[in-house]
N, C-alpha and C positions, 0 to 999 in steps of 0.2 A: 258433935264435933268430928269424931272419927269418920262418920259418914261423908261429911263434907270434904274431908282430906282425901278420902277414897275416890269420890267423884272427881275431884280436881286432879288427882294423880291420873285417873283413867283418861280424863280430858286432855291433859299434857301428852300422854302416850299416843292418843289419836292424832293430835296435832303434829307430834314428831313424825308419826308414820305418814301423814299427809304430805309433810315437807320432803320427807325421804322419797316419796313417790313422784319424783321428778324425772326429767329426761335421763339423768344419770342413772336412776334406778331402773328405767326401761333397758338401758344398755347392759347393765348388769344381769338382768333377767333374760334378755334375748340374745345377749352377745355369744353365749355358748353354743347357740344353735346355729347350724350352718345354713341359715336363710337370709340374713340381713347384714349388711355393712353398718357401721356406726352412723354414717351420713343418712342411710335410709331410716334407721330407727329414730334419729333426731327429727327428721322430716315428719314422719307419722305422729311422733309425740307432739310436735309443734301443732299439727293439725288437730290433735285431741285437746290440747290446751285452748286453741281458738274456739273449738266447739263448745267447751264448757263455758267459756267467756261469753259467747253469744248466747248460750242458754240463760246465763245468769243476768245478762244485760237486756234480755228480751229483745233480740235483734230483729225478730220478725215484725215488731210494731214500727220499726223504722221504714218497713216497706209498706205495710198495710195495718194502720193504727186500730181500725174497727172493721170486722168482717160483717158485711151486709147480710140482710135475711136471704136475699137471693144467693149469695155465695154459699151460705150454710146450707140452704136447701139443696143446692147442687151437690155438695159434698155428701150430705146424708143420703141423697138419691143414689150416688155412685156406691156408697158403702152398702146400702140396702140391696142394690143390684148384684153386688158381690156374693152376698149370702144366698140370694134367690136365683142367681145365674139368669138374670132377666133378659139377657140377649140371646138366650138359647133358641127361642122361636125365630128371632131374626136370622140367626145363623142357619137354621133349618131351611128357611125360605131361600136362602142363598146356597143351599145344598153344601154348606160347609159343616165339617165335624162339630157337634155340640161341645166337644171337649177340645180346648185349645192345644194345639201341637206346637210347642215353642221349639224353633230351630236355630241353629247357629246362623247368624245373619248372612254368611256367605253361602249357605245352603238355600236361601229363599230364591224363588224364581223371579224373574223381571216383573211379573204382575204383582206378586206379593211385595216386592220391594217398593213398586209404585204406590200400592194401597197403603203401605206403612207410612210413607212420605205424605200422602193425602191426609191420613188420619191425624198424624202428629201435627201437620200444619193446620188441620182443622181445629185442634185444641189451642194451637198457638194463636189463631185468628178469632176464636169465639170469645167475645167479650161478655163478661158477667159483671155488670155495673162498671167499676172502675179498673178492673184488671181482666186478664184472659184466664181461660179454664186451665191452660198449661201452667201459668203462674200461681194459680190456686193450689195445684198439686205440689208445686215447688214449695209454697208456703207451709204446706203440711209437714214437710221434712225439716223445716227450721228447728233448731235446738229448743227454743222456748215453747214451740207447739208440740214437739215430740221428745220430750226429755228422756224417754226410755229407748230411743231409736239406736243409740250407740253406747259403747263402752260398758257392756253388761250382757247378762244372758238373754235379754229381750231383743238384742240386735237382729238376730236371724228371724224369729217369728215377726217381728215388727215390719222388717223389709219385706217379708213374704206377703203380708197383708197389704202393704203399700203397694207392691208391684201388681197384685191381683186387682186392686182397685184402679190403678192406672190402666191396665189392660182393658178393663170393663169401659173406662172412659174412652179409650181407643175405638173399642167396638161399637160405642154409640155413634162414632163418626162413620166407621166402615165395618160392618158386622163381621166380615170374614177375616179380619185382621187378627193376628196374634203377636204377642211381645217376643221378639228374638233374643237371644243371648249372644254375647261376644266372648268366645273362648280365646282369651289372650295367650294361652299356652301354644296356640298355633302360630303365633306371631313371633314368640320368644325364640331367641337363637338364630334368627335371620341375620345375615351380614350386617344390615341396618334395619332394625325392627320397625323404624318409622317409614321405610319403603314398602311396607306392607300394602297390598291392593285395597286394604279396608279403608285407607284415607284417600280416596279417589272420588271423582264426581259421581260414579255409578253407586257407591255405598254410603258412606258417612261424610263425604266432603273432605277438604284439605285439612291437615293437622298441624300446619305451621302458621300459627298467627290468627288473625281474624278469619272466621270461617266465611269464605266467599263463594265456595262452590259446593255442589251437591244439594240434597233436599233441604238442608237447614241453613242455606246461605243468607247471610245479613240478618240473622235473628238478633233481636233485642233481648237483653236480660233484665230482670227486675232489680238487681243489685249491681254494685261494683265488684269486679273480679277480686277474690280474696288474695290476700298476700302479695298484692301488685303494687309496685312503686308509682305506677301511673294509672289514671283513672280509665277503666275500660268497662263499658257497659254494653258490649256486643258480644255475641258468642265467640270465644277465643280458645285456641289450643296451643299446646307447645309439645307435640308428641315426641317423646325421646330427646328432648331439647337439652337435658343435663346428663352428663356421663354417669353420675352416681345412681340415676334412677333405673328401675327395671320393671319388666312385666312379670306376672306369675308364671312359674315354670311347671312342667309335668311333675317334678318332685314335690312342689308346693301342693299341687292338686292331690297327689297320692298321700301325703301327709294328712291332709284334711279328711279324706275318705276313710283312712285307717284308724282314726281315733277310736278308742274304746267305749267312751261315753260322752255325753252332751257336755258335761262340765269341762272337758278338755278343749272345747271349742269356745268357751266363754271368757270374757276378759279378765274377771277378777281371779280366775284359776289359772289362766295361761294367756298371756297377751299376743300370742303368735298368730292366731287365726284372724283376728280383727285388724291387727297390724299388717298381716299378709295381704288382706283384702285392699288395704290402703295403697299397696305398691302401684297397682294399675291406675288408681285414681291420680297419684302423684305423676306417674309417667306421662299420662295424657295431658295433665296440667290444665290451666285455665279454669273453667267452670264445671269440671266433671266432679268435683267435690260436692257439688249440689245438682239437683235435678234441672238446672237450666239447661245442661247439655243432654240431648237424647241418649248419648253414649253411657251416661249414668245408669239409665234403666237396663241397658244391655249388659253392662258389667255386673250389676247387682243381680240380674237374672242368672248369670253364670255362677255367681256366688251361691245363689239359691239352688241351682243345679247341683253343685258340689255338696251342698248341705243334704239334698235329697239322696244323693249317692251314698252319703255317710249313713243316713237313716236306714237305707235299704241294706247297707253292708254291715252295720254294727248295732242295730237296734231291732227288736221284735216290734210287731205292729202296735202292741200295747205301750211298750216303752217310749215309742215315738210321740205318744200323746201325753205322758206324765213325767218323763224324765227331765229334770231341771238342775240347775246349779245349787250348790249349798252356799255359795257366796253370791249374794245378789248385787253387790257394789254399792247400791243405793235403793231407796224405796220404790223408784220407778221401775225396778227390774224384778219385782216380786212376781211369784208365779200366779197369783190370783188378783194382781193389780190391773187397774185399767190400762189398756194400751192406748194412751193418749196420742192424738186427740180422737181416736176412734171409740165406738161405744163398746167394743168387745174387750176381753181381758187377755193378758199375755199369753195365758195357757191355751186360748182359742187359736193362737197362731201355730200351734204344734198339731193341729187336727190333720187327720188323714184324708179329710174331705178335699183339701186343695188339690191333691195329685190323684185322688180317686175319681173325682167328678169334674173338676174344673179345668186342669191343664196337666200336660206331662211334657218331658223334654225328650226331643228326638236327638239321640247321640250322634256324634260324628263318627261315620263308618271309616275306619283307617284301612289303608291298602295293605296288601300282603303279597308274598311271592306268588300265590295262587291268583290274585286279582290285584294287579297293580294300577288300579284306577281309583279316582276319588269322585264323590258325588256333587261336585261343584266346579265350574270353570274358573273359580277363584282359588281353588286348591291345586296342589301338585303332589305327587307322591314321592317322598324322600325315601329312596330305596336303601339308604344306609340305615335309616331307623325304622323303616316300614311304618311311617306315619304320614297322613296327609297334613300338609302345612299350607300356610298362606302364601300365595303367589307374590311376587315383587313387581312393582310398577315399572313401566317403561321408563328407562333412565336411572333406575335404582341399582344398588350394589348387589351383585350376584357372586362376588369373589369366592372361589372355591366350588362353585356349582356349575361350571361350564359343561356342556353335554346334557344337562337335566332340563326339565320343564319348569323350572322355578320362575321364569319371566312370563308375565301376563302380556299377551299380544306382542311379544318381542322375544328375542333370543339372547342367551347369555354369551357374551364375547369379552374377552379380556377383562372380566369382573364388572361388566356393565350390560344392562338389558337394553338392547338396541334393535334397530329395524334396518332392512337393506336401504341403500341410497335412493333406489327408484321410489320407495315408499315415502321417504323424507322429501324428495322432490315433489311428489304428489300432494303431500301435506301442505307444503308451502303454497302450491298453486291453488289449492282448495281454499286456503285461508285468504289469499290475496284476491280471489275472484270477487269482484263487485266492491273492492276497497275503494273508498272515495276520500279525497282530501277535503279539509275545511276550506271554504272559499276564500277566506281572508284569515291569515294565521301569523303567529309569532312562534319563535323556537325557544325551547329550554332544554336542558340536559337532565339525565338521570344516569344511573349505573345499575347494571345487574350483577349480583354477586353470588358466587357459589358458597358451599359449606365452609370452605377454607378462607373466605373473604377475598377470593380472587375474582377478577372480572370474567364474565361469561362471554366468550368471543365466538358466537355462533349465529348465522343469519336466520335460524328459525326462532331464536328467542325474540319475543315481541311483547308489545303492550297495546291493549285495546283502550282507546281514549273516547270517552262519551261526553259530548256537550250536554250538560244537564238542563240547558234552556231550550234546545231544539231536539234533543235525544239522537242527533247525528252522531255516528261513530266513525273512528278512523283507526286503522291498525299501523303502527310504526314498528319496524324491524331493526335489529342490530345491523349496522351497515358493513360489517365485515371487520377486517383488520383496522386497529386504531393507530393514529400517529399523535405524537405530542402536538398539542396539550390535551389530547383526548385521553382520559383514564381508561385502561382496559375495561371492557364491559359497557362503554358509553352508549346510550341510545338517545336519539334526539326526539324530544316531545314536540309534536305539532299541536299547537293550542289555538283555540279561537281567539283572534285578535280582540283585545279590549279596546273599548271606546272611552272618550272622556265622560266621566259620570256614570259609566256602566261597567259592571264586573262580568268577566267570563267565568263560568263554574264548570269544572270538569271532574269526572271520576276515571279512575284508571284501574285496569286489571293486568298485571304482568304475569307472563308465563315464560318458563325456561325453554330451551330447545326440545325438551321431551314433553311440553304441554303441561308441566307441573306448576302449580299456583306459586307465586313469589309474593312474600310479605313486605309491605312497605314499612320503611323506617325514616323518620324525619328528625331533623336536628333541632334539638331544644336549645334555643339561644341562651336560656338562663343557665342551664347546667352545662351547656356545650357538649352534649352527649346525644347520639342518636338513640331513639327509642321507637318502638312500635307505634304505628299511626294508621288512620284510615287513608286510603289512597285517593284523597280529593285535593284539589288545588283551586284557590281563587286567584284569577289573574286580573289586576286592576293597574291603572296608571297612578293610583293613589296607594302608596306603600303601606299606609296604615290599615287598609282593608284587604290588602293583597297578601297571598302567601309569600313569605321571604325567599322568593325564587327569582333567579336571575334570567331575564329573557331578552330576545332582540327580534326585530322584524326582518333583519338581514340574514339571509341563508349563508353568505360568505363570512359573517362575523360570529355566527353561532359557535364555531370551533373554539372561539377564544373566551366563551362564557366560563365564569368561575376561575378566572385567571387575572392576576394583576400585572399588567403590561406597563406599569409605571416604575419598574425596578429593572436591575441588571439581568441579562438572560440567564446567567448562572444562578440567580436568586429566584427565578420563576419557578413556581410549582402550582399546579392547579389544585383547587380544593374540591373536595366532595360536594356534589349538589345538595340542595336542602333536602330532596327526598330521593332515596335509593331503594332498591328492591332486593331483598335477600332471598334467594331460591334455594332454600335448605331446610331440612327438618332439624338440623342441630343448631345450637345456640350460636349466633354470630355476634360478637360483642361490638359495642360502640368503637372500642379501641381497634378492633380488627377492620372496621369499616373505614375509620380514618387512616389507618396504616396503608390501606391500598392506594390512597393518594400521596401520602407523605413519602413513600419510597419512590414515587415517580418523578423524575427530574428530566429537565430538556437535554437531549443529547447534544454534544458539540456540533456546531454547524459546519458542514463542509462546503457551503456556497462561497463563491468568490467575493461577494459583496454584501455589505449591510447597509441599512437605511437608518438615519437618525433625524431629529428634529432641529429646526432653527427658527427662531422667532423673529420675523422681519416686519418691522412697523414702517410703513411707506405711505406716500400719497396714492390715492386710489387710481389716478390716471398715469402713474409712472409705468415704464416698461423697462423693468430691471431684469437682469439675469443674476443667477447664483452659481458659484463656482467652488468646487472643493478639490483642492490640489494636495495629493500625498507628498510627504516630505522626501521619502526614499523611493526607490524604484519597486514599489509594491502593487502598482496599479495605475490605470489611466486616470486623467482629470475628469471629474464629473462636471457637467455644465447643463443648465437648464433655465428655461424662463421661469421666473418666479411664479407666474400665473398657472403655468402647466404643473409645477410641482407643489401647489399650494394645497392644503387640506380642504376637502369639501365642507367640514364642519366649521373651521376657523381659518379664514383666508390669510391671517397673520402667521399661521404655522406652515412651514415649508419643509417637505421631506427631501433629504439629500442622500447622496450615495457615497460610500467609502469602502476601501479594501476591508475584508473580514479579519478582525483581529485574532479570531481563533486560528487562523492559518499562519499567523506571524507570532512567534514566540515572544518578541520584544514589544508586541503591540504596534499600533499604527498612529502616526500623527499626521493630521491633515490641517490645511489652512482654509477657512471659509472666507469667501470674498463676494461683495456685491459688484456687478458690472452694469454699465450702460453704454450700449454701442461698442462693446468689447473693451471699455476702459474702466478701470476700477473707480468705484465711487467712494468718497470718504465718508464713513458712517461712524456714528458713535457705537462702539462695540462693547458689550458687557457679558461676562462669563459668570455663571453661577457655580459656587463651590458646593461640596457635599453638605457642608453645615447651613446651606441656605444663603449665605452671604454672597454679595455680588461685587465685582470689581471691574475696572476697565481692563480690556485685554486686546491682543492683536488679532483675534479670530482663530488662533490655533486651538485644536480640539485632540486630546489624546483618547484613543479607544483601545481598550485592553480586555483580554479574556478574564482577567482578575479584576473583580470590581474594585478592590482597594487601590488599583493603579490606574483605573479608568476615570477620566475626567467626566465623560458623558456615560451614564448608566443606561439610558433608554435608547436602545437600539435593536434592530431585528434583521434577520436574513430572510424572513418570510414576507414577500410583498402583500400577501392577502391580509396581513395583520395591520397594515398602515392605517386604514381608517380608525382603528381603535388603539394605535400605538400611544402610550402615555396614559391610557385609561385603566382604571381599576374595574374590571368587568365582574367583580364578585358583588353579590347581593342584588336587591331590587334595582331596576334601571334608574329609578330617580336619584339614587345615590351615586350613579356612575356619571351623571351629567352635571349635576350641581357642584359647586366648589366643595373641596374637602378641607380646605384651610379657612380659618376664621379671617385670615389676612387677605383673602381674595373674595370676599363677599360683596357683592354689589347690592345697592338698595332694593333692586328688583328681586334678589335672592331671598329677602326676609319674608317668611310666611306667617309668622307669629310675633306678636307684640305683647309685652307684659310690663307690669310695674309693681315695685314695693315702695313704701314710704308712709308719710304721716298725712295730716289733714291738708297740706299743700298739694299733695298728689291726689287725695280724695276730692280736692277742689271744693272744700267747705266754703260756702257763702259766695262762690263765684258768679252765681246768677241771682244773688239777693238783691231786692230792690233797695234803693238808697234809704237810709232812715229806718231800715227793718233789721235790727241786729239779731233778732230771733231766727231769721232765715239763715244766719251763719252756721246753724246746726245742720242744715241740709247739705248733703254731699252731691254737688253738681258734677258728677264724674265725666259726663259727656263733654265738659269744657276744660278738662285737666291739661295743662300745657304738655305733658309727656305723652298721654295716652288716651285723651278724649277724642271721640269720634262723632260728636254732634255736628250736623250740617256738613258743609263741604269746605275745602281749603279757602274758596273765594269768600265764604262767610265767616269762618273762624279758623285761626291759625293754630294748629297743635302739631306736634312731631307726628302723630298718628295720621292726621289728615294729609300731611306732606307725604308720608310713606304710601298712602292710597295711590297717589299719582305714579309711583314707581312699581307698586305691587297692588293692583286693584283687588285682589282676593285676599289680602292680609286679613287676619283674624286675631281678636283678642282685645281690640280697643273698647273703651266703655262708652256707654250712651245714656243719656237721661239722668235722673236723680235717684239715688239709693245708695245703700251700704255695700260693704264688701261681700256680704252673704246673699246678695240678690244677683243671681247669675245674669238675668236679663239686662241688668244695668252694668255691673262692674266688670263682667267677663273676666279678663286676666289682670285687672287692677286690683291687687290685694292690699293696697294702702289702707290703713286704719287710723283715724283721727287720734291724736294723742300719742301716737307710736314713738318710742325711742329706738336707739339702735339695737338694743336687746330684743325688741319686738319683731324686727324684720327677720329674725331667725325663724319664728313661727309662721310669718308670712311666706317666707321662702319654702318651707315644708308644705304649706297649703297650696301654693302655686304649683309645686312639683306634683302634687297628688292630683290636682285638677287636670293639669296637662297630660299626665299619664293615663287618665281615665276617660279623656275626651275622644270620642270617635273620629273627629275630623282632624286631630293632631297626630301627625306622623313624627312621633317623639325622636326617632333615629336620624331622620332624614331632613325634616324641615329646619331651616335656619330660623333662629329666634333672636329678637332684640329685647332685652329686659332692662327697663329703666328704673334706676334707684335714686331716691332723694331723701335723706335723713339727717338729723342733727339738731333741728330747731328745738325740739322738746328736751333733748338732752341738755342743751345750752341753757334752757329755762330753769334747770335744776342744778347746773353745774356749781353755782356759787355756794351752795350748802356745804359741799365738802372739798371742792376744787379737785386738785390732783390726788387727793388722798381717798377720793370717794368712788362710788360706782360709775360716775360719769367722767371719769379721768380719761385722758387721751389713750392710754394703753387699753383700758376696758372697752372703750368706744370703738377703737381699731380692731380689737379682737372679736367684737360682736359683729362688725361689718365683714370681717374675713369669715367668720363662721357662717354667715348667712350666704355669701357668695360661694363658699366651698360646697354648701348644700346644692346650690344650683349646678356647680361644676360636676359634682358627683352623680347628678341625676338627669341632667339636661344637656345631652350632646348637641353640638352645632349651636352654640349660644354665644352671643356677644352681649356682655354686660356694660351698659353705658351709665356712669354715676355722675349725677350733677353735683358740682362742687358746693361745699358749704359757704354760706354768705356771712358777711360781717353784721351781726345783729345790733350793733350800735345804731345802725339806721333806724331801728324800731323806736328808739328814744326820740329821734327827730320826727318820725311820723306822727306820734301821739302827743307831741309837745303842744300844751295849752288846749288839748282836746280831752275834756274831763270825762266824757263817757268812755272813750277808748282807754284813757290813762287808768280809769277804775276797773275796766274789764281786764287789763293786762295784769292786774294784781293776781287774778285768778288763773289767766292763761299762761303767763310767764313771770313767775315771782322774782326771778333774778334781775329781770329788766327794771323792776321797780325797787330793787335794793340799792339804796344810794351808796352804801360802802362798797359796792361792786361797780367801780368806776368804768367809764367809757373805755380806758385803756385795758382795764381788766376784761371787759366783755370782748374787745377786739383780740386780745392776746389768747383768750380762751378758744375763740372761734378759729383763730389761725392754728392752734394746736390740732383741731379736728381737720383743717385743710392740710396741714403737714401729714397727718395720718393718712389721708386720702392719697397724697402724692407718694408717700412710702409704700402704700399697697401697690400702686401702679409700678413704681420703679423697681420693687422687689422681683418682679417677673413671676411670682408664685402662681399666677393664674394664665401664664404663657407657656406652660410646660407640655400642653398638648395642642395639636393643630386644630382642634374643633371647639376651642373655647378661648375667650380672652376677655380682659377687663380694660375699659378705657375711662379716664377721668375727663369730665367736661368742665374746666375750671372758670368759666366766664364770670361767675359771681365773686371770685376770690378777692379781687382788688377794689370792689365797689364799697364806698364808705358813704356815699350821698344817695339818698333816696330819689326817685324820679320826681322832677320839679316841673312846674309851669314856667312859662316865659318870664313871670314876675318874680320868680325865685321861691314861690310857695310850693309846698309838697303837693304833688298832684294826686289827690285822693281818689281820682277816678281809676287809678291803678289798684285800689284796694277795696275789699268788702267792707260792710259797715263797722266791722271791729277794728279797722285800721291795721290789720296784720295779715290776713289772708288776702290772696290775689282776687281781684274782680275778673270778670270776663275779659276786660281790656288788659289787665295785668297778665293773665295766663297767655293771651295771645302774643304779647310782647316778650315774655320770657321764652315762649316757644321759639321765637325767631332767633333769639340769641343762642338757644340750646342747639337749634338745628345747625346754625352756622358753625358752632363749636365741633358738631359731629363731623362736618365735612372738611374740617381743618386738620391738618396732620399733627400728630402728637409732637410736642416741642415747639409748634407754632400757633398753638390755640390761643385765642384771646383770653387773658386773665382779668380784663377790666373792660367793661362796656358801658356806654351811656344809656342809662335806662330813660332818660328824659326824652330821647329821640324816638317817636313812634313811627318814623318813616323808614326805619332800617329795612333794607330789602332782604329776601331769602336768597342765600348763595346756593349755586348749583355745584354738584360734585365736580371735582377736577377732572377733565377728560383724559389727562394723562395718567391719572390715578383714580379710576372711577369707583373706588371701594369705600366702605365705612372704614374711616381711618383708625388705624391701630398703631401700637408701639412698633410693630415689626414693619408693616408696610409704609410707615413714615420714615423709616431709615432708608429703605430703598424699595420702591414700589415696582420696578421693572420686573423683578423676578417673579412676582405674583401675577403679573399679566399673562403668564403662560399657563396658569394652573386652571 
């Protein structure tokens, strides 16, 4: 018992210690040292926690579940070569030293750098079954593969063996290659450490974002980038992107070298060294925490170099091979424990053989007063410190070092590494030489930003655009000074012109005026934030497959891209384009990107005149003039023929001129008149108020610089903007030209049709042969009156078949026979037999999901017509509880509202057309004396057979549902946004008599064999009445039709109001004619 208590007590102590060993404990242990900030400690601590988590969760198996025999054979061969130095003979043949001399990467010759790139890319491209040789070495470093690689005394010997095996692998590609090291202390302390020449095309490639330059450009990675909020699976860096991160310093290096024993470098004795090594990992960012980035190996070679200096400085030869930590952290770090996944033990990593026989480090020779030179063109001699340090790139920050050799291939002037103007001019000429334009093109905008989020205004900043289909390239430059509405830093993208049914695909590479790579950032429409992205665009006329970029074929209109020209000039401000390029090593946030546009407003115009629009509806053969007369002496009368002033896009829109209200404090009032042969013509004149209402007026228009005092908001002093005045040039072009208001949608604008409902919309039994009641269970969806698409309009009338005449490419109509879950039949007809009002909520969700996932539906820009018909099945159960039950008017109404609200929340640009409830007492007349139908309805509709539920009861209950529908429409709850509306089609409401034959008998040809569902004939006749209701204005729609008349014609839309009629355009249609 005592023993058990003692064990429990010890276990609790261990658990407590484990919990204490959190990031707070790290801060306590490391905070007293003058090496780390609290933020740096937390970051390294977080990486340690992630490493332990990946080890315990076997993260490597997510990448490669089973290692194949060929992969194991390769890894064993590399390890064996490490022991035997099997590349020695090959190196002798190349007359290379048999012992590898590891140099600081900037000390390597051009040939050595080239060979290193060849060797590394060789491993990256060598496939071993299902992964590359490079990725196999990366996998070796995974925490579950190498549980002793970090956070304990095996850290240093494990990585020594790992680096040596990797070096052997490189030498199997190019025998003369040796692994370089990156001495980050040479970069530390520069004015901007990320401006180091290390991160250039000649050495490691760019360090700001996706690696697109240098020998490792466009490398794939085997995993997603750790600790990233967005999915990144390409080599990526963010060198010095965060202010709190730093590189290792000479002081750090000296601390390491001067430790007294090996324990002081191990994690469980002192967290300093392994935490210190993590600083440069975190500073580079991206994938350098794993061997996906070649920089990983060079950084760890430097750590190994510092360890070797410690060994030479603080240990005897014998101590180097036997000295170990007294605290092992865990079993994986024992002295005689296997160095997983290798076959050797941890103790073997201490062997002197590594540096005796296999490799040694060539130190950086620093300059002195006697010899003020350095051994590399990438170094310069800092005579203040008498140290060789990394040079700074062209365009980099050299503040405080004017007069020194700090700049690479440039000179330091006013804190910037620059070149003389003649070299700049020659550079542009060289770049422009042979630059060709795409034969047919469209224009889009982008913006180049600097480290402060400011636009780069320099004509050497440029973007190389490559057509991925033809490999043709074109270079576009910043055009110089920008003017409103161009955001500073604007560059116009010349893109291959897309064709109908064909998409243009381009890649882009942006460079600032110094030739430095710029990282693309794209707007995430969900989070409404800019985030790093690959610089690719898909350009298509179909917005669903196109990148959400605004583009135009007109070179004169391109200036106004990403600008809403349908608002008052004082309210105009351009939006940042979908894709921008950040030319900075520092972090530029989404807020900074947006701010560059938000602070940019139109300057007050000083032009004498402005232009505004007038809608003139006239006979085509008329020869009218338009005149604009100022009331006061503020300018001359404007007069023009209407034909000359008319818009090229819409002949009913006329551009007229008036004095500029910006120049007149009290604003300007003008009268617009129509003349014929210099005589005023009496016209019906209407003016539109700010709230959208229209009223008759005398043609007077007030223009003011204050939008609250201006009757007309849309005017401009820039004649170049006239072709797009009143347009919203934001987003994909398809959204600029189609109507933006649900109340100005023509039938030809509808691209998508869908439906919700019950068996009547599923068309149960519509095609059933007479006398075959079993066929009623079949859903003849292609015949459904709302959405059936079988045959043509000449053969079968449905609303969908009528719509095909206006919009031939409309999609979503159902065809054939089948249920809602058979896409080939139902398409967007989600009606389910037996459905009640509560069920269309589920149908609405299903419809939304299908439409959002379908590749041919542009959910944002396509106009949609959704037909809804529901209530019969609710009424068939209403008698059971009446207004106290689940089928009460209130519950029914709320279910309908909920379903439509789902559509409103998820389907922009949608018109919901709801077919009104019918009076079901007709049903009793239809099945009177028809015993089969009468018996069947006992099951189909119990309330119809309940004698205590009288005809008046039935009619009253049905009218409660009709009232609910009317209340939904009248409430306006679905008219709160311009892109959605709800319209009731009430033609069924007043019908109490079923369709009759001339002899007064019920016309059963209208019905399926069950005497309830519609037959093919019934669907066709109902479709006619529904269509005619749709084209009738709200308030004037038929509430009662004659079902007995099969000859009723289909009505055409009113030419004076050619829209799908809604509550708003039924009040006054004229104001929507200009939208």
